[in-house]
MIBANU-660408 format. One record per atom (N, C-alpha, C): residue number from 0; atom name; x, y, z. Coordinates in pm, 1 decimal, always signed. Layout:
REM MIBANU-660408
ZAVO  nr atom       px       py       pz
ZAVO NUM   CA        X        Y        Z
...
***
This chain:
REM MIBANU-660408
ZAVO  nr atom       px       py       pz
ZAVO   0    N -15721.7 +14106.1  -9081.4
ZAVO   0   CA -15754.9 +14117.8  -9221.4
ZAVO   0    C -15833.8 +14247.1  -9242.7
ZAVO   1    N -15806.3 +14312.6  -9354.3
ZAVO   1   CA -15877.6 +14435.4  -9388.2
ZAVO   1    C -15962.3 +14410.7  -9512.7
ZAVO   2    N -16084.1 +14463.1  -9508.6
ZAVO   2   CA -16177.5 +14449.4  -9621.3
ZAVO   2    C -16237.6 +14584.9  -9652.7
ZAVO   3    N -16267.3 +14603.9  -9780.0
ZAVO   3   CA -16334.9 +14727.1  -9819.9
ZAVO   3    C -16409.0 +14703.4  -9950.3
ZAVO   4    N -16513.5 +14780.6  -9968.7
ZAVO   4   CA -16587.1 +14780.1 -10095.2
ZAVO   4    C -16634.2 +14921.9 -10119.2
ZAVO   5    N -16622.3 +14964.5 -10242.0
ZAVO   5   CA -16662.3 +15100.3 -10277.0
ZAVO   5    C -16728.2 +15098.5 -10413.9
ZAVO   6    N -16834.9 +15175.6 -10429.0
ZAVO   6   CA -16903.9 +15188.7 -10556.5
ZAVO   6    C -16909.0 +15336.2 -10593.9
ZAVO   7    N -16873.3 +15364.9 -10717.4
ZAVO   7   CA -16879.6 +15500.8 -10770.4
ZAVO   7    C -16928.7 +15494.6 -10914.2
ZAVO   8    N -16980.3 +15606.7 -10963.1
ZAVO   8   CA -17020.8 +15618.2 -11103.0
ZAVO   8    C -16923.2 +15712.2 -11171.6
ZAVO   9    N -16869.4 +15665.7 -11285.2
ZAVO   9   CA -16772.8 +15744.3 -11361.3
ZAVO   9    C -16827.6 +15772.6 -11500.4
ZAVO  10    N -16793.3 +15886.4 -11552.2
ZAVO  10   CA -16838.3 +15930.7 -11684.1
ZAVO  10    C -16747.1 +15872.3 -11792.2
ZAVO  11    N -16741.7 +15741.0 -11794.4
ZAVO  11   CA -16657.1 +15665.8 -11887.1
ZAVO  11    C -16734.5 +15541.2 -11927.7
ZAVO  12    N -16734.8 +15503.9 -12055.9
ZAVO  12   CA -16802.5 +15380.1 -12096.6
ZAVO  12    C -16740.3 +15256.6 -12030.4
ZAVO  13    N -16822.1 +15158.3 -12001.3
ZAVO  13   CA -16776.8 +15035.8 -11934.4
ZAVO  13    C -16665.2 +14966.9 -12013.1
ZAVO  14    N -16675.1 +14966.1 -12144.7
ZAVO  14   CA -16573.7 +14900.6 -12227.6
ZAVO  14    C -16435.9 +14963.7 -12205.7
ZAVO  15    N -16430.7 +15096.7 -12198.6
ZAVO  15   CA -16301.8 +15163.9 -12177.2
ZAVO  15    C -16250.1 +15141.2 -12036.2
ZAVO  16    N -16340.2 +15140.1 -11938.0
ZAVO  16   CA -16296.5 +15114.0 -11800.8
ZAVO  16    C -16237.3 +14973.3 -11792.1
ZAVO  17    N -16303.4 +14878.7 -11855.0
ZAVO  17   CA -16254.9 +14740.8 -11858.1
ZAVO  17    C -16116.0 +14734.1 -11923.1
ZAVO  18    N -16098.1 +14805.7 -12034.3
ZAVO  18   CA -15968.2 +14807.0 -12102.8
ZAVO  18    C -15857.8 +14859.3 -12010.7
ZAVO  19    N -15888.1 +14959.7 -11931.4
ZAVO  19   CA -15789.1 +15013.4 -11837.5
ZAVO  19    C -15753.9 +14908.9 -11731.8
ZAVO  20    N -15853.0 +14834.8 -11683.9
ZAVO  20   CA -15828.5 +14733.3 -11580.7
ZAVO  20    C -15737.2 +14622.8 -11632.1
ZAVO  21    N -15761.2 +14573.2 -11752.8
ZAVO  21   CA -15684.7 +14458.8 -11804.3
ZAVO  21    C -15553.5 +14499.2 -11872.3
ZAVO  22    N -15520.7 +14626.1 -11869.9
ZAVO  22   CA -15394.4 +14675.2 -11926.7
ZAVO  22    C -15285.4 +14670.0 -11819.3
ZAVO  23    N -15262.4 +14551.4 -11764.6
ZAVO  23   CA -15176.6 +14532.6 -11647.9
ZAVO  23    C -15036.6 +14590.4 -11665.1
ZAVO  24    N -14975.4 +14565.9 -11779.9
ZAVO  24   CA -14835.7 +14606.1 -11797.8
ZAVO  24    C -14816.2 +14757.5 -11788.9
ZAVO  25    N -14922.7 +14833.8 -11809.3
ZAVO  25   CA -14910.6 +14979.2 -11802.4
ZAVO  25    C -14951.3 +15039.0 -11667.5
ZAVO  26    N -14983.6 +14954.9 -11569.4
ZAVO  26   CA -15019.6 +15005.6 -11436.3
ZAVO  26    C -14916.2 +15102.3 -11378.4
ZAVO  27    N -14785.3 +15077.5 -11394.3
ZAVO  27   CA -14689.3 +15171.8 -11335.6
ZAVO  27    C -14703.2 +15315.7 -11389.1
ZAVO  28    N -14765.0 +15331.7 -11505.7
ZAVO  28   CA -14784.9 +15464.8 -11562.4
ZAVO  28    C -14895.0 +15544.0 -11492.0
ZAVO  29    N -14990.6 +15474.3 -11429.0
ZAVO  29   CA -15103.0 +15548.8 -11372.5
ZAVO  29    C -15149.8 +15504.1 -11233.9
ZAVO  30    N -15095.7 +15394.5 -11181.1
ZAVO  30   CA -15133.5 +15348.4 -11047.3
ZAVO  30    C -15025.9 +15395.0 -10948.7
ZAVO  31    N -15064.4 +15478.5 -10855.2
ZAVO  31   CA -14971.3 +15534.0 -10757.9
ZAVO  31    C -14905.7 +15423.4 -10676.2
ZAVO  32    N -14774.5 +15425.7 -10668.6
ZAVO  32   CA -14700.3 +15328.4 -10590.2
ZAVO  32    C -14663.8 +15201.2 -10664.0
ZAVO  33    N -14718.0 +15181.3 -10785.4
ZAVO  33   CA -14688.0 +15060.5 -10861.5
ZAVO  33    C -14551.0 +15077.9 -10927.6
ZAVO  34    N -14456.0 +14996.8 -10883.2
ZAVO  34   CA -14318.3 +15007.5 -10932.9
ZAVO  34    C -14296.8 +14929.1 -11062.1
ZAVO  35    N -14349.1 +14806.0 -11066.6
ZAVO  35   CA -14332.0 +14725.0 -11186.8
ZAVO  35    C -14438.0 +14616.4 -11191.0
ZAVO  36    N -14457.5 +14562.7 -11311.4
ZAVO  36   CA -14556.1 +14458.3 -11335.1
ZAVO  36    C -14494.5 +14356.9 -11430.9
ZAVO  37    N -14512.3 +14228.1 -11399.5
ZAVO  37   CA -14469.7 +14122.0 -11489.7
ZAVO  37    C -14589.8 +14034.3 -11520.7
ZAVO  38    N -14632.5 +14036.8 -11647.0
ZAVO  38   CA -14744.1 +13952.7 -11690.1
ZAVO  38    C -14685.7 +13815.3 -11721.8
ZAVO  39    N -14720.2 +13716.4 -11639.4
ZAVO  39   CA -14665.1 +13581.1 -11655.0
ZAVO  39    C -14741.4 +13501.1 -11759.6
ZAVO  40    N -14873.0 +13521.0 -11765.4
ZAVO  40   CA -14956.0 +13459.4 -11868.7
ZAVO  40    C -15079.9 +13546.2 -11885.1
ZAVO  41    N -15137.3 +13541.7 -12005.3
ZAVO  41   CA -15254.3 +13625.5 -12031.1
ZAVO  41    C -15335.4 +13566.8 -12145.3
ZAVO  42    N -15469.0 +13568.8 -12128.1
ZAVO  42   CA -15561.4 +13526.0 -12232.4
ZAVO  42    C -15689.4 +13607.5 -12215.2
ZAVO  43    N -15787.1 +13581.9 -12301.2
ZAVO  43   CA -15914.9 +13652.7 -12288.9
ZAVO  43    C -15985.6 +13617.8 -12158.1
ZAVO  44    N -15956.4 +13498.0 -12105.3
ZAVO  44   CA -16022.8 +13452.1 -11982.2
ZAVO  44    C -15958.5 +13505.3 -11855.2
ZAVO  45    N -15832.9 +13552.7 -11864.3
ZAVO  45   CA -15767.2 +13602.4 -11744.8
ZAVO  45    C -15617.8 +13612.9 -11760.8
ZAVO  46    N -15549.3 +13625.2 -11647.0
ZAVO  46   CA -15404.5 +13643.8 -11648.9
ZAVO  46    C -15346.7 +13605.1 -11513.6
ZAVO  47    N -15217.1 +13581.6 -11513.6
ZAVO  47   CA -15141.1 +13568.0 -11390.0
ZAVO  47    C -15034.6 +13676.2 -11395.4
ZAVO  48    N -15035.1 +13761.5 -11292.6
ZAVO  48   CA -14953.0 +13882.8 -11297.1
ZAVO  48    C -14882.5 +13903.1 -11162.9
ZAVO  49    N -14755.1 +13942.8 -11169.6
ZAVO  49   CA -14680.3 +13980.2 -11049.2
ZAVO  49    C -14669.7 +14131.6 -11044.0
ZAVO  50    N -14708.9 +14186.4 -10929.5
ZAVO  50   CA -14704.1 +14330.1 -10906.7
ZAVO  50    C -14599.8 +14361.4 -10800.4
ZAVO  51    N -14526.8 +14470.2 -10819.4
ZAVO  51   CA -14433.9 +14521.7 -10719.4
ZAVO  51    C -14481.1 +14660.5 -10682.1
ZAVO  52    N -14526.5 +14673.0 -10558.8
ZAVO  52   CA -14591.9 +14793.0 -10509.0
ZAVO  52    C -14510.1 +14851.4 -10395.1
ZAVO  53    N -14496.3 +14982.8 -10394.1
ZAVO  53   CA -14430.1 +15050.6 -10283.8
ZAVO  53    C -14535.3 +15126.9 -10205.7
ZAVO  54    N -14567.1 +15075.4 -10087.4
ZAVO  54   CA -14669.1 +15136.2 -10002.1
ZAVO  54    C -14622.3 +15121.3  -9858.5
ZAVO  55    N -14563.1 +15225.1  -9805.7
ZAVO  55   CA -14499.3 +15222.7  -9674.9
ZAVO  55    C -14379.2 +15127.4  -9679.8
ZAVO  56    N -14396.5 +15011.6  -9742.8
ZAVO  56   CA -14292.6 +14910.7  -9759.9
ZAVO  56    C -14310.8 +14848.9  -9899.2
ZAVO  57    N -14200.9 +14797.8  -9953.9
ZAVO  57   CA -14209.7 +14729.3 -10083.8
ZAVO  57    C -14284.9 +14597.4 -10066.9
ZAVO  58    N -14380.5 +14572.4 -10153.8
ZAVO  58   CA -14460.2 +14450.2 -10149.7
ZAVO  58    C -14461.5 +14390.2 -10289.7
ZAVO  59    N -14434.4 +14261.2 -10298.7
ZAVO  59   CA -14440.1 +14189.5 -10426.0
ZAVO  59    C -14539.5 +14075.3 -10411.2
ZAVO  60    N -14627.5 +14061.4 -10508.7
ZAVO  60   CA -14727.1 +13954.2 -10502.0
ZAVO  60    C -14772.5 +13916.1 -10641.9
ZAVO  61    N -14816.3 +13790.9 -10653.7
ZAVO  61   CA -14867.7 +13739.4 -10780.6
ZAVO  61    C -15013.4 +13701.8 -10759.8
ZAVO  62    N -15098.2 +13746.5 -10851.7
ZAVO  62   CA -15239.8 +13712.5 -10844.9
ZAVO  62    C -15285.2 +13647.6 -10975.1
ZAVO  63    N -15387.7 +13565.5 -10963.2
ZAVO  63   CA -15451.9 +13504.1 -11079.8
ZAVO  63    C -15582.6 +13577.7 -11101.3
ZAVO  64    N -15599.8 +13631.6 -11220.2
ZAVO  64   CA -15716.9 +13711.6 -11253.4
ZAVO  64    C -15808.7 +13636.3 -11347.9
ZAVO  65    N -15938.7 +13654.7 -11328.6
ZAVO  65   CA -16040.5 +13594.6 -11415.0
ZAVO  65    C -16125.0 +13707.5 -11473.7
ZAVO  66    N -16141.3 +13704.3 -11604.3
ZAVO  66   CA -16212.7 +13811.1 -11674.4
ZAVO  66    C -16350.4 +13768.9 -11722.0
ZAVO  67    N -16445.8 +13858.5 -11707.2
ZAVO  67   CA -16575.0 +13850.4 -11774.3
ZAVO  67    C -16582.0 +13981.8 -11852.4
ZAVO  68    N -16545.1 +13977.1 -11981.9
ZAVO  68   CA -16526.9 +14100.5 -12057.8
ZAVO  68    C -16636.1 +14205.7 -12036.6
ZAVO  69    N -16586.8 +14323.9 -12007.5
ZAVO  69   CA -16666.4 +14446.2 -11990.9
ZAVO  69    C -16757.5 +14447.3 -11868.8
ZAVO  70    N -16754.2 +14339.8 -11785.8
ZAVO  70   CA -16841.1 +14339.7 -11667.6
ZAVO  70    C -16769.2 +14308.2 -11536.6
ZAVO  71    N -16660.3 +14226.8 -11540.8
ZAVO  71   CA -16596.0 +14189.9 -11414.6
ZAVO  71    C -16454.1 +14139.3 -11435.5
ZAVO  72    N -16367.6 +14176.0 -11341.5
ZAVO  72   CA -16234.1 +14117.7 -11330.1
ZAVO  72    C -16217.1 +14083.7 -11182.8
ZAVO  73    N -16197.2 +13954.1 -11153.6
ZAVO  73   CA -16178.4 +13911.0 -11014.9
ZAVO  73    C -16039.5 +13849.4 -11001.9
ZAVO  74    N -15989.9 +13841.0 -10878.4
ZAVO  74   CA -15857.7 +13784.7 -10858.2
ZAVO  74    C -15845.0 +13718.8 -10722.3
ZAVO  75    N -15741.3 +13633.7 -10715.5
ZAVO  75   CA -15703.0 +13571.1 -10588.4
ZAVO  75    C -15551.4 +13558.7 -10586.7
ZAVO  76    N -15498.1 +13555.0 -10466.7
ZAVO  76   CA -15353.6 +13549.9 -10447.1
ZAVO  76    C -15297.3 +13414.0 -10486.1
ZAVO  77    N -15188.1 +13416.6 -10561.1
ZAVO  77   CA -15111.4 +13296.3 -10592.2
ZAVO  77    C -14996.0 +13287.1 -10492.5
ZAVO  78    N -14921.5 +13396.7 -10478.8
ZAVO  78   CA -14810.0 +13401.6 -10383.9
ZAVO  78    C -14777.0 +13547.6 -10354.7
ZAVO  79    N -14712.8 +13567.9 -10241.0
ZAVO  79   CA -14672.8 +13703.2 -10205.7
ZAVO  79    C -14573.0 +13700.8 -10092.7
ZAVO  80    N -14475.1 +13790.2 -10099.0
ZAVO  80   CA -14372.8 +13791.2  -9995.8
ZAVO  80    C -14427.1 +13835.1  -9860.8
ZAVO  81    N -14533.7 +13914.1  -9860.3
ZAVO  81   CA -14590.5 +13961.8  -9734.6
ZAVO  81    C -14739.1 +13932.8  -9720.6
ZAVO  82    N -14799.9 +13870.5  -9821.2
ZAVO  82   CA -14945.2 +13854.3  -9819.3
ZAVO  82    C -14990.0 +13711.1  -9793.6
ZAVO  83    N -15092.6 +13698.1  -9709.9
ZAVO  83   CA -15162.6 +13570.5  -9691.5
ZAVO  83    C -15284.3 +13567.1  -9782.0
ZAVO  84    N -15351.0 +13682.1  -9792.6
ZAVO  84   CA -15474.3 +13693.2  -9870.3
ZAVO  84    C -15470.9 +13821.7  -9952.1
ZAVO  85    N -15511.2 +13811.7 -10075.9
ZAVO  85   CA -15536.8 +13927.8 -10161.2
ZAVO  85    C -15643.0 +13881.7 -10260.6
ZAVO  86    N -15767.6 +13902.7 -10225.4
ZAVO  86   CA -15880.3 +13865.8 -10310.5
ZAVO  86    C -15961.1 +13991.4 -10339.7
ZAVO  87    N -16017.0 +13995.5 -10457.4
ZAVO  87   CA -16100.8 +14110.5 -10487.5
ZAVO  87    C -16161.1 +14101.8 -10625.5
ZAVO  88    N -16231.8 +14209.2 -10660.2
ZAVO  88   CA -16288.0 +14215.9 -10795.3
ZAVO  88    C -16333.0 +14357.5 -10828.3
ZAVO  89    N -16330.3 +14382.0 -10956.0
ZAVO  89   CA -16392.7 +14499.3 -11015.7
ZAVO  89    C -16523.1 +14450.7 -11077.5
ZAVO  90    N -16633.6 +14519.4 -11051.0
ZAVO  90   CA -16760.5 +14488.9 -11116.1
ZAVO  90    C -16805.5 +14615.0 -11188.2
ZAVO  91    N -16835.2 +14600.9 -11317.2
ZAVO  91   CA -16873.0 +14714.8 -11400.6
ZAVO  91    C -17016.6 +14699.5 -11448.1
ZAVO  92    N -17095.1 +14804.2 -11430.4
ZAVO  92   CA -17233.1 +14804.5 -11478.5
ZAVO  92    C -17248.0 +14921.1 -11576.8
ZAVO  93    N -17278.5 +14886.8 -11701.5
ZAVO  93   CA -17293.5 +14986.3 -11807.6
ZAVO  93    C -17420.1 +15068.7 -11784.2
ZAVO  94    N -17401.4 +15199.5 -11775.3
ZAVO  94   CA -17514.3 +15291.5 -11758.0
ZAVO  94    C -17533.4 +15379.7 -11880.3
ZAVO  95    N -17496.5 +15328.9 -11997.5
ZAVO  95   CA -17514.2 +15404.7 -12121.3
ZAVO  95    C -17421.2 +15524.0 -12130.6
ZAVO  96    N -17292.2 +15498.8 -12143.3
ZAVO  96   CA -17192.7 +15605.4 -12152.2
ZAVO  96    C -17125.5 +15633.9 -12019.2
ZAVO  97    N -17189.0 +15593.9 -11912.9
ZAVO  97   CA -17130.2 +15602.5 -11779.3
ZAVO  97    C -17118.8 +15459.9 -11726.3
ZAVO  98    N -17040.2 +15443.6 -11620.5
ZAVO  98   CA -17022.6 +15310.1 -11563.6
ZAVO  98    C -17031.1 +15315.9 -11411.9
ZAVO  99    N -17112.8 +15226.0 -11356.8
ZAVO  99   CA -17112.8 +15207.3 -11212.0
ZAVO  99    C -17003.5 +15105.0 -11182.8
ZAVO 100    N -16905.9 +15146.7 -11104.4
ZAVO 100   CA -16789.1 +15064.6 -11075.9
ZAVO 100    C -16789.0 +15027.7 -10928.2
ZAVO 101    N -16781.6 +14898.3 -10900.6
ZAVO 101   CA -16767.4 +14851.1 -10763.4
ZAVO 101    C -16633.5 +14779.9 -10753.2
ZAVO 102    N -16555.3 +14821.0 -10654.4
ZAVO 102   CA -16424.2 +14761.3 -10629.2
ZAVO 102    C -16429.0 +14699.3 -10490.4
ZAVO 103    N -16402.9 +14569.9 -10483.2
ZAVO 103   CA -16402.0 +14497.2 -10356.5
ZAVO 103    C -16262.5 +14442.0 -10333.9
ZAVO 104    N -16214.7 +14450.7 -10209.7
ZAVO 104   CA -16080.0 +14404.9 -10179.0
ZAVO 104    C -16074.4 +14347.2 -10037.9
ZAVO 105    N -16002.2 +14236.4 -10026.5
ZAVO 105   CA -15977.9 +14171.4  -9898.4
ZAVO 105    C -15828.4 +14139.8  -9893.4
ZAVO 106    N -15759.1 +14193.6  -9791.6
ZAVO 106   CA -15614.3 +14177.8  -9781.5
ZAVO 106    C -15576.5 +14137.0  -9639.9
ZAVO 107    N -15485.8 +14038.6  -9631.0
ZAVO 107   CA -15424.6 +14005.4  -9502.1
ZAVO 107    C -15276.2 +13984.2  -9526.3
ZAVO 108    N -15195.5 +14050.3  -9447.3
ZAVO 108   CA -15051.2 +14038.7  -9460.1
ZAVO 108    C -14998.2 +13933.4  -9363.8
ZAVO 109    N -14880.0 +13876.6  -9398.5
ZAVO 109   CA -14816.9 +13772.0  -9318.9
ZAVO 109    C -14740.1 +13831.8  -9201.5
ZAVO 110    N -14722.9 +13748.0  -9099.2
ZAVO 110   CA -14630.6 +13779.3  -8991.8
ZAVO 110    C -14679.9 +13882.6  -8893.9
ZAVO 111    N -14589.0 +13919.5  -8808.6
ZAVO 111   CA -14618.4 +14023.0  -8710.5
ZAVO 111    C -14506.9 +14125.3  -8715.0
ZAVO 112    N -14545.6 +14247.9  -8731.1
ZAVO 112   CA -14449.6 +14357.0  -8725.9
ZAVO 112    C -14525.1 +14483.6  -8689.4
ZAVO 113    N -14457.9 +14578.1  -8628.9
ZAVO 113   CA -14525.0 +14704.2  -8598.2
ZAVO 113    C -14577.1 +14767.5  -8726.5
ZAVO 114    N -14697.8 +14815.5  -8721.5
ZAVO 114   CA -14754.6 +14885.8  -8836.4
ZAVO 114    C -14822.7 +14796.9  -8938.7
ZAVO 115    N -14828.2 +14665.3  -8915.3
ZAVO 115   CA -14889.6 +14574.3  -9011.4
ZAVO 115    C -15035.3 +14610.1  -9037.0
ZAVO 116    N -15110.1 +14634.3  -8929.4
ZAVO 116   CA -15250.4 +14673.5  -8944.3
ZAVO 116    C -15264.9 +14802.8  -9021.2
ZAVO 117    N -15171.8 +14896.2  -9000.8
ZAVO 117   CA -15174.2 +15024.2  -9072.5
ZAVO 117    C -15153.7 +15002.8  -9222.3
ZAVO 118    N -15061.7 +14911.9  -9257.9
ZAVO 118   CA -15038.0 +14883.2  -9399.5
ZAVO 118    C -15164.1 +14824.2  -9462.5
ZAVO 119    N -15227.6 +14728.2  -9393.3
ZAVO 119   CA -15350.6 +14667.2  -9445.2
ZAVO 119    C -15458.9 +14773.9  -9463.8
ZAVO 120    N -15477.9 +14857.8  -9364.7
ZAVO 120   CA -15581.2 +14961.9  -9373.3
ZAVO 120    C -15550.2 +15060.6  -9484.4
ZAVO 121    N -15422.1 +15094.9  -9501.4
ZAVO 121   CA -15384.3 +15186.1  -9609.6
ZAVO 121    C -15414.2 +15122.8  -9744.2
ZAVO 122    N -15381.9 +14993.4  -9758.0
ZAVO 122   CA -15408.2 +14923.2  -9884.0
ZAVO 122    C -15554.5 +14931.0  -9923.4
ZAVO 123    N -15645.2 +14908.4  -9828.1
ZAVO 123   CA -15786.0 +14900.7  -9864.9
ZAVO 123    C -15861.8 +15032.3  -9851.1
ZAVO 124    N -15828.2 +15114.9  -9754.7
ZAVO 124   CA -15908.6 +15234.3  -9730.7
ZAVO 124    C -15856.9 +15361.2  -9796.9
ZAVO 125    N -15725.9 +15377.9  -9804.0
ZAVO 125   CA -15670.5 +15498.6  -9863.9
ZAVO 125    C -15650.3 +15479.2 -10013.2
ZAVO 126    N -15587.4 +15367.3 -10049.9
ZAVO 126   CA -15556.7 +15345.1 -10190.6
ZAVO 126    C -15679.5 +15315.5 -10275.1
ZAVO 127    N -15781.5 +15257.3 -10215.1
ZAVO 127   CA -15901.2 +15218.9 -10289.6
ZAVO 127    C -15963.7 +15336.1 -10365.4
ZAVO 128    N -16002.8 +15444.5 -10298.7
ZAVO 128   CA -16062.9 +15555.0 -10374.8
ZAVO 128    C -15965.2 +15619.4 -10473.2
ZAVO 129    N -15838.8 +15628.6 -10435.8
ZAVO 129   CA -15739.4 +15687.6 -10525.7
ZAVO 129    C -15721.7 +15601.5 -10650.4
ZAVO 130    N -15716.1 +15469.5 -10632.9
ZAVO 130   CA -15701.4 +15379.8 -10746.8
ZAVO 130    C -15821.5 +15385.5 -10839.4
ZAVO 131    N -15941.1 +15393.0 -10783.7
ZAVO 131   CA -16060.6 +15400.2 -10867.9
ZAVO 131    C -16055.1 +15524.4 -10956.6
ZAVO 132    N -16016.2 +15635.1 -10899.9
ZAVO 132   CA -16005.7 +15759.6 -10977.2
ZAVO 132    C -15894.5 +15750.0 -11082.3
ZAVO 133    N -15783.6 +15686.7 -11047.8
ZAVO 133   CA -15673.7 +15669.4 -11143.0
ZAVO 133    C -15717.1 +15583.8 -11261.4
ZAVO 134    N -15791.7 +15477.4 -11234.7
ZAVO 134   CA -15840.4 +15392.1 -11343.3
ZAVO 134    C -15942.0 +15465.4 -11429.4
ZAVO 135    N -16030.1 +15545.4 -11367.9
ZAVO 135   CA -16127.6 +15622.4 -11445.0
ZAVO 135    C -16057.6 +15723.7 -11534.9
ZAVO 136    N -15955.2 +15788.6 -11483.4
ZAVO 136   CA -15880.3 +15886.0 -11562.7
ZAVO 136    C -15810.0 +15815.7 -11679.5
ZAVO 137    N -15749.7 +15700.9 -11651.3
ZAVO 137   CA -15683.7 +15623.1 -11756.2
ZAVO 137    C -15784.7 +15578.5 -11863.0
ZAVO 138    N -15899.6 +15529.7 -11818.7
ZAVO 138   CA -16003.3 +15483.5 -11911.9
ZAVO 138    C -16051.5 +15597.1 -12000.6
ZAVO 139    N -16066.0 +15715.3 -11944.6
ZAVO 139   CA -16112.0 +15831.5 -12022.9
ZAVO 139    C -16011.3 +15869.3 -12131.5
ZAVO 140    N -15883.1 +15834.4 -12110.1
ZAVO 140   CA -15780.1 +15870.8 -12207.5
ZAVO 140    C -15764.2 +15765.7 -12317.9
ZAVO 141    N -15832.1 +15651.1 -12305.2
ZAVO 141   CA -15819.6 +15544.3 -12406.2
ZAVO 141    C -15906.0 +15570.5 -12527.5
***
């Protein structure tokens, strides 16, 4: 299993960063490797969403998300073709026009195949900082 947590401060209001996070259907426009998104259900309290990601290999998974408007979005895995675990959360702290953003992720893939550990490490260590920057850029454009 691979785990990572990263905290950064972005020059974007927390409300806009939150809006970028919960704009699931538009992830393919700004999240690298995101091929498609299907929002299965959505409300103010959360959503159930299927993501199709291309990262070394195509990965499809469905997560259940829970929202605390403008402060947190957490999720857990519902199902996935290659995943046993996909848990994480975004935590947003309003700094008056800037936002302290913490992204936590825990991923474990199913089965045994060459390169499985590399895929897990890429998911959490390489994509994590890139995704945070992509979300900040998206939030700044809202």
